[in-house]
C-alpha positions in Angstrom: 19.8 -22.8 3.4 22.1 -20.0 2.4 20.3 -17.4 0.3 21.6 -16.8 -3.3 24.2 -14.2 -3.9 23.6 -12.0 -7.0 26.4 -9.8 -8.4 24.9 -6.5 -9.4 25.9 -5.7 -13.0 27.8 -2.5 -13.8 26.4 -0.1 -16.4 28.8 -0.3 -19.3 27.3 2.6 -21.2 24.6 5.2 -21.0 21.1 3.7 -20.8 18.4 3.9 -23.5 15.6 1.7 -22.4 11.8 1.3 -22.0 10.7 -0.4 -18.8 7.1 -1.5 -18.4 6.4 -1.6 -14.7 3.8 -4.0 -13.5 0.6 -3.0 -11.6 0.6 -1.3 -8.2 0.7 -3.6 -5.2 -1.0 -1.0 -3.1 -3.9 -0.6 -5.5 -4.1 -4.3 -6.3 -4.5 -5.2 -2.7 -7.0 -2.4 -2.0 -9.1 -3.5 -5.0 -9.0 -7.1 -3.9 -10.3 -6.3 -0.4 -13.2 -4.2 -1.8 -14.0 -6.8 -4.5 -14.3 -9.4 -1.7 -16.7 -7.2 0.2 -18.8 -6.1 -2.9 -22.3 -7.2 -3.8 -21.3 -9.1 -6.9 -18.3 -10.3 -8.9 -15.6 -7.9 -9.9 -12.6 -7.8 -12.1 -9.1 -6.4 -11.8 -7.2 -5.8 -15.1 -3.4 -5.4 -14.9 -3.3 -6.8 -11.4 0.1 -7.4 -9.9 1.0 -11.1 -9.4 3.6 -10.9 -6.6 4.1 -12.5 -3.3 2.1 -9.8 -1.4 -0.8 -9.8 -3.8 -1.0 -13.6 -3.9 -1.0 -13.7 -0.1 -3.9 -11.3 -0.2 -5.8 -13.4 -2.7 -5.2 -16.5 -0.7 -6.2 -14.8 2.6 -9.5 -13.5 1.1 -10.1 -17.0 -0.3 -9.7 -18.4 3.3 -12.3 -15.8 4.4 -14.8 -17.1 1.7 -14.1 -15.1 -1.5 -12.8 -16.7 -4.7 -10.1 -15.2 -6.9 -9.7 -16.6 -10.4 -6.5 -15.4 -12.0 -5.8 -15.5 -15.8 -2.5 -13.7 -16.2 -3.0 -10.2 -15.0 -6.8 -10.4 -15.4 -8.3 -11.4 -12.0 -12.0 -12.1 -11.3 -13.2 -11.9 -7.7 -16.3 -13.5 -6.4 -17.1 -11.8 -3.1 -17.3 -13.4 0.3 -20.8 -15.1 0.3 -22.0 -12.8 -2.4 -21.3 -9.8 -0.1 -24.8 -10.1 1.3 -24.2 -11.3 4.9 -21.5 -9.5 6.9 -21.4 -12.2 9.5 -21.1 -15.1 7.1 -17.8 -16.8 6.2 -16.4 -20.0 4.8 -18.0 -23.3 5.8 -15.2 -24.5 8.1 -14.5 -23.1 11.5 -10.7 -23.0 11.4 -9.9 -19.9 9.3 -6.2 -19.2 9.0 -4.6 -16.2 7.3 -1.0 -16.4 6.3 0.4 -12.9 6.1 4.0 -13.6 5.0 5.7 -10.2 5.3 2.8 -8.3 3.7 1.8 -5.3 5.8 -1.3 -4.8 3.7 -2.5 -8.4 4.6 -1.8 -8.2 8.3 -3.3 -4.7 8.7 -6.1 -4.6 6.1 -7.7 -8.0 6.9 -8.3 -8.1 10.7 -11.2 -5.7 10.3 -12.5 -7.8 7.4 -12.1 -10.9 9.6 -14.2 -9.2 12.3 -17.1 -9.5 9.9 -16.8 -13.3 9.7 -18.3 -14.0 13.1 -15.9 -16.8 13.9 -12.2 -17.0 14.9 -9.7 -16.1 12.3 -6.0 -16.8 13.1 -3.3 -14.6 11.6 0.4 -15.4 11.4 3.3 -14.7 9.1 7.0 -14.8 8.5 9.4 -14.5 11.4 10.2 -10.9 10.5 6.4 -10.1 10.4 6.1 -11.1 14.0 8.0 -7.9 15.1 6.1 -5.5 12.9 3.8 -3.3 14.9 0.1 -4.2 15.0 -1.0 -2.8 18.3 -3.0 0.2 17.1 -5.3 -1.7 14.8 -5.8 -4.5 17.4 -6.6 -1.9 20.1 -9.1 -0.3 17.7 -10.8 -3.6 17.0 -11.1 -4.3 20.7 -12.8 -0.9 21.2 -15.3 -1.9 18.5 -16.2 -5.0 20.4 -14.0 -7.5 18.5 -12.3 -10.2 20.6 -8.6 -10.2 19.9 -6.2 -12.8 21.4 -2.5 -11.8 21.1 -1.2 -12.5 24.6 -0.6 -8.8 25.0 2.2 -8.6 22.4 0.5 -6.4 19.8 2.1 -8.3 17.0 1.5 -11.5 15.0 0.3 -14.2 15.7 -3.1 -13.2 16.9 -6.8 -14.4 16.6 -9.7 -12.1 15.7 -13.3 -13.1 16.5 -16.2 -10.8 15.6 -19.9 -11.2 16.1 -23.2 -9.4 16.4 -21.7 -6.9 18.8 -19.4 -5.5 16.1 -21.6 -2.7 14.7 -19.2 0.1 14.1 -19.5 3.6 15.4 -16.4 5.6 16.4 -12.9 4.6 17.1 -9.5 6.3 17.8 -6.3 5.0 16.4 -2.7 6.2 16.6 -1.4 5.7 13.1 2.0 7.4 13.7 3.6 4.0 12.9 1.7 3.3 9.7 -1.1 4.7 7.6 -2.2 1.1 7.0 -3.8 1.2 10.4 -6.3 3.8 9.2 -6.7 2.2 5.7 -7.5 -1.2 7.1 -10.4 0.1 9.2 -11.8 2.3 6.4 -11.8 -0.6 3.9 -14.2 -2.7 5.9 -16.2 0.2 7.4 -19.1 0.3 5.0 -20.0 -3.2 5.8 -20.6 -2.4 9.5 -24.2 -1.7 10.4 -23.4 1.8 11.8 -20.5 2.6 9.5 -17.4 3.9 11.1 -15.7 7.2 12.0 -11.9 6.8 12.5 -9.9 9.5 14.3 -6.1 9.6 14.2 -4.7 10.6 17.6 -1.0 10.4 17.1 1.6 13.2 16.7 2.4 12.4 13.1 0.7 10.7 10.1 3.1 9.2 7.6 2.2 8.2 4.0 -0.9 10.3 3.9 -1.2 9.6 0.1 -1.9 6.0 0.9 -4.9 7.0 3.0 -6.0 9.3 0.2 -5.6 6.3 -2.1 -7.9 4.2 0.2 -10.5 7.0 0.2 -10.4 7.3 -3.6 -11.0 3.6 -4.2 -13.8 3.5 -1.6 -15.5 6.5 -3.3 -15.1 4.9 -6.7 -16.9 1.8 -5.3 -19.9 3.9 -4.3 -18.9 4.2 -0.6 -19.6 7.6 1.1 -16.5 8.9 2.8 -16.3 12.3 4.6 -12.6 13.4 5.1 -13.3 17.1 5.3 -11.9 17.3 8.8 -8.1 16.8 9.4 -7.2 13.3 10.7 -10.9 12.2 10.8 -12.6 9.9 8.3 -16.3 9.0 8.4 -17.6 6.1 6.3 -21.3 5.6 6.0 -22.8 2.1 6.0 -23.9 0.8 2.6 -23.1 -1.6 -0.3 -19.8 -1.8 -2.0 -20.2 -1.7 -5.8 -18.8 -4.5 -7.9 -16.4 -3.0 -10.4 -14.2 -3.7 -13.4 -11.0 -1.7 -12.8 -7.6 -1.3 -14.3 -4.6 -1.2 -11.9 -2.1 1.6 -12.5 1.6 0.7 -12.8 3.5 0.7 -9.5 5.2 4.0 -9.5 7.4 3.2 -6.4 8.7 0.1 -8.2 9.6 2.3 -11.1 12.0 4.3 -8.8 15.2 2.2 -9.2 14.9 2.1 -13.0 14.3 5.8 -13.2 17.1 6.5 -10.8 19.4 4.3 -12.9 19.3 7.0 -15.6 21.0 9.5 -13.2 23.6 6.9 -12.1 24.6 5.5 -15.5 23.6 8.4 -17.7 21.2 8.1 -20.7 17.4 7.8 -20.6 14.9 5.4 -19.1 11.2 5.6 -20.1 8.3 4.2 -18.1 5.0 4.0 -20.1 1.6 4.1 -18.4 2.5 6.9 -16.0 -0.8 8.4 -14.8 -1.7 12.0 -15.3 -3.0 12.1 -11.8 -2.7 9.6 -9.0 -2.7 9.0 -5.3 0.5 6.9 -5.4 3.4 8.3 -3.4 5.7 7.5 -6.3 4.2 10.5 -8.1 6.9 12.6 -6.2 9.7 10.9 -8.3 9.9 13.4 -11.2 10.4 16.4 -8.9 12.8 14.5 -6.7 14.9 13.3 -9.6 15.0 16.7 -11.2 16.3 18.1 -7.9 19.0 15.4 -7.9 20.3 16.3 -11.3 18.0 14.5 -13.8 15.8 15.8 -16.6 12.2 14.6 -16.6 9.4 14.9 -19.2 6.0 13.4 -19.6 5.0 12.7 -23.2 1.4 11.4 -23.2 1.7 8.6 -20.6 5.4 8.0 -21.0 7.7 9.4 -18.2 11.2 9.9 -19.4 14.2 10.5 -17.0 17.6 11.4 -18.4 20.9 11.9 -16.7 24.5 12.5 -17.3 25.9 10.5 -14.4 26.0 13.5 -12.1 23.9 13.2 -9.0 23.2 16.1 -6.5 22.4 15.8 -2.8 19.1 17.1 -1.5 17.4 17.9 1.8 13.8 16.6 1.6 10.9 15.5 3.8 9.7 12.1 2.5 7.0 11.6 5.1 4.4 11.2 2.4 6.5 8.6 0.4 8.7 6.7 2.9 8.6 3.6 0.6 10.9 5.2 -1.9 13.4 6.4 0.8 15.7 3.3 0.3 16.0 4.1 -3.4 16.7 7.8 -2.9 19.2 6.9 -0.1 21.0 4.6 -2.5 21.1 7.3 -5.2 22.4 9.8 -2.5 25.5 7.6 -1.9 26.6 8.5 -5.4 25.9 12.2 -5.1 28.4 15.1 -5.1 27.0 16.6 -1.9 25.3 15.4 1.3 21.7 14.4 1.4 19.2 14.6 4.4 16.1 12.5 4.3 13.6 13.6 6.9 10.1 12.5 8.1 10.8 8.8 7.7 11.1 7.5 11.2 8.1 5.3 10.5 10.1 3.1 8.1 11.7 1.5 11.1 8.5 -0.6 11.2 8.5 -1.6 7.6 9.8 -5.0 6.3 12.8 -4.4 8.4 14.1 -1.4 10.4 15.0 0.4 7.2 17.0 3.2 8.8 19.3 0.8 10.6 19.5 -1.4 7.5 20.4 1.5 5.2 22.9 2.9 7.6 24.5 -0.5 8.0 24.8 -1.4 4.4 25.9 2.0 3.1 28.6 1.9 5.7 29.5 -1.6 4.6 30.1 -0.3 1.1 32.4 2.4 2.4 29.8 5.2 2.5 28.7 7.4 5.5 25.1 7.3 6.7 24.0 8.6 10.0 20.6 8.0 11.6 18.7 10.9 12.9 15.5 10.9 15.0 13.4 10.8 11.9 15.6 9.9 9.0 19.2 9.7 7.6 22.0 12.0 6.7 24.2 10.6 3.9 27.6 12.0 3.2 29.1 10.7 -0.1 32.4 8.8 0.3 34.3 6.6 -2.2 32.5 3.3 -2.3 33.9 -0.2 -2.8 32.4 -3.6 -3.5 30.9 -5.7 -0.7 28.2 -8.2 0.0 25.0 -6.4 0.8 22.4 -7.9 3.2 18.8 -7.3 2.2 17.0 -8.4 5.5 14.2 -10.0 3.4 13.4 -6.5 2.2 12.7 -5.9 -1.5 13.6 -2.2 -1.3 17.0 -3.0 0.2 17.7 -5.4 -2.7 16.9 -2.9 -5.4 19.0 -0.3 -3.5 22.0 -2.6 -3.8 21.4 -3.1 -7.5 21.3 0.7 -8.0 24.6 1.3 -6.3 26.1 -1.6 -8.2 25.5 0.1 -11.5 28.6 2.3 -10.7 30.5 0.4 -8.0 32.2 -2.9 -9.0 31.8 -6.0 -6.9 28.4 -5.2 -5.2 26.8 -8.5 -4.3 23.2 -8.7 -3.2 22.1 -11.4 -0.8 18.7 -12.9 -1.7 17.8 -10.7 -4.6 14.7 -13.0 -5.0 13.1 -11.1 -2.1 12.1 -8.5 -4.8 9.4 -11.0 -5.8 7.4 -9.4 -2.9 6.3 -6.7 -5.3 8.4 -7.1 -8.5 8.4 -10.8 -9.6 11.1 -10.5 -12.4 13.3 -7.7 -11.1 16.6 -9.3 -12.3 15.3 -9.9 -15.8 13.9 -6.3 -16.0 17.2 -4.9 -14.7 19.3 -6.9 -17.2 17.1 -5.9 -20.1 17.3 -2.2 -19.1 21.1 -2.4 -19.2 21.1 -4.0 -22.7 18.7 -1.4 -24.1 15.7 -3.7 -24.4 12.1 -3.1 -23.8 11.3 -5.1 -20.7 7.8 -5.7 -19.4 7.2 -6.8 -15.8 3.5 -7.3 -16.4 
């Protein structure tokens, strides 16, 4: 089956739009895991209903939880009441479908180790090349049986038992902060708790680990992160909570960047005054690239004139917004260097290769470095942009298409991974509507 081709619409006039961005995928999936491990039922308000979060809900259901969804209001009954860390669903054949969701494939193996019976993990073809070795090695060191034929990728089977008590473990999280977060989320349910030490040369996306620590503490879990690259989680109950999910700030990026490309103003309500989301870097980044930003209450406004300036920036802490910033940089009046993002080679696709390939296809110039990209603006032309089943590549194509006629995006529906109605929201932004993705 040939994926659909979507022609990215041009911006015919400066923008004047309000875009309500749906809940954060990162927070929704962390809250879901903790709710499944809690001592009683919990509730998520404003939860994101996307492919990644639905995969997480289904996976936790396979492990014995129950997720009841009423719109964006989700109630979670924990795995066997959260009382027995070795209990699980009644059947023996537990299977977890990860799709292409890094949070599912990396957060849930430690949870599966609590089940005391084999749990088989698999996912999309692209997921089978995403690195999993560090978390699987860490689980083996904790006494978990892991069968992966030595590949260090999906598919694999995890089997826990009485021997899995916690303690100390080293992990190289240079490839993904999710390796640390996955171990921390399940750590309080281990009889001895868990101390995790990062041993690699770099640690990307540190805000995502800080996010994990914050949600654990809010659930009553004691976490000591006072030493660099070491996290100690004490054993204890996980509190059942009623929480509201923040808007996904990274998903706001293409809409806010659109104001710089097309001119005019885009407003995103619900912007938190303080947050652990990496997307919090966007106001400063967009100001440096030629925009004007302001926060009025909880409404972030970004205005532009159509002029975009190149920047030199380390995005180690926010690699997930790198494709959007790279797309914006193709329309700048000077070169851009994005540093510290070598780890995004292991995201939904090798994003450095994908970005360099598709920018070149559109007539631009993008050169890979050891840890990022150098983008030199060139006159662009229309072309058919491949997305590689990567939602960020699809939104990057849409952003360039605001100014460049004839940009066609293959499989724009892949945006449903984190943004279920991207096309509708994008179209409404261009017509000056108020569009809600909630």
